[in-house]
C-alpha angles and dihedrals in degrees: 000000000000089000090051091048090050092051093048090048090051092048093049090048092052093048090048092050093048090049092052091047093050091047091051092049091048091049090050091051091049090050092054116088116256113250114242117235115257114272116259116260114268115263115262114271118255089211121088134167148156144210125205134183112199132179113206124204091209126338135229121177123228092266092059097256111144109229108173126014097201132011134346136160123231129195111196126183135171140182128197133188122197111217100180139015132186121152094187102048132075091254105057105172139008120188143162130202150142142234132209123195123187118187126194127186128173118235092243093059100054100100137265126339093265096050125113093248094051090052093048091048091058099035137090116296093010127142104242099202107044147342122246133184132167136198124204122190138181122198146175129199140189123201112203139170088024094274110045129081127190113194133177121199128185115202130201118192120199127186134178089296096036097157099042093253118183094205127072116202093219101042106025127231120357120234114284094254091040090219111140123180090227101130129127124263109292096025121125117275110271092016107196110236103162088263092304098313139074125251126211126282136176140216138172131220125199110192132190115190137175127216096211093168090071089055102045102027087210120155088249126047127192104202100201122199144170125211126198107209120199119186109215126209111276131238121241126353124312143127146118134238092042099300140094093249113148109166137115090286128028092242095043114112122243109241087016128128141213139161133245111208117187153125138222110219109204131194129176115214093196095099092049106036101020087235125120094239123137124193123205130179109202107205130173147140133206124231133176145123114318089240090066089078095050098080096117093051092243094132088215102117109134102199144300100314124084113177140341120207140173135167147152130256126187118199123191117200109221094220093166090073111087112253092235085074092054134262106296128195142176121215141180139164149121139260127209120206125198104199102210106171117075090219089062090049088057090047092054092050085064095052100031098036135276092272093059110102102146123132090206126076125170122193132181135199145185127195151157127222145173130209129195 
């Protein structure tokens, strides 16, 4: 019995000790401050933007006007602000933004000796070291019906003589009539070149596009669009081929209009190659009244088609760079242009040289960019 009483006493003592220990631990936990839950993640920013640096091996603008025959460097940046979002409603997104493009080309890369750029580089009021132009744009867009986007963009182009100045810092005042016989071989006598430099001009683009990939969920999407282009009246004096034409091509009419109809087929190679590579094939053609390509008075427009172009661009997402530094990518590709309208052929003889009569122009490019 004494042994049983000893065992019971030991058991009661252990239970008592454990109870005191548990009570003490509980009291200690209750005395400690309660940890606050982690704060929720910040809402996604309604600001987005990008910066790209692209080197072009030749350059042709969307209207089929050859700009540079060899190399030039472009710095392109954009900023966008979302004003409204609603995935469920008919209006899904409203945003505003802007784009800035700066283009640099060395004098030695501006084509043959009889090209427009070579003549400007050696003429009155010219910049002797390089050629620079810049394009600024403001835009607004509305996404509706989940898949459609209507966007309007206003462009302002500025060259060396962007404000139509009649005084050059290096050479003093221009002649009173500002008419310098500074044209390339084959140009009309007294070809009017804005005293060797380009003034500013403006145009507007209204674009309707469809995000068909969100509808089909196919591996490839086509992303068709149509753009109504309206050339606005320019500021200051400018022009080539003896006129005051300042539009996206030398033969394009001021206050004229045409349409760009195109698509951007897109395919991700990630599911097939396990690499973050995306292929796109920008393709479009321009169409409008034949008179649109009569702006320089050449009388050489050959119909309602301007240019057809297609190409291939490969973009590699640089996923090894931490996202806090932005979303980086490398890209490269080529673009082939079929210059259909004879007026554009004449335009490109001015920029590429009087001996250039080809309908076919191929350009290439490489670049790096970051989005945020």
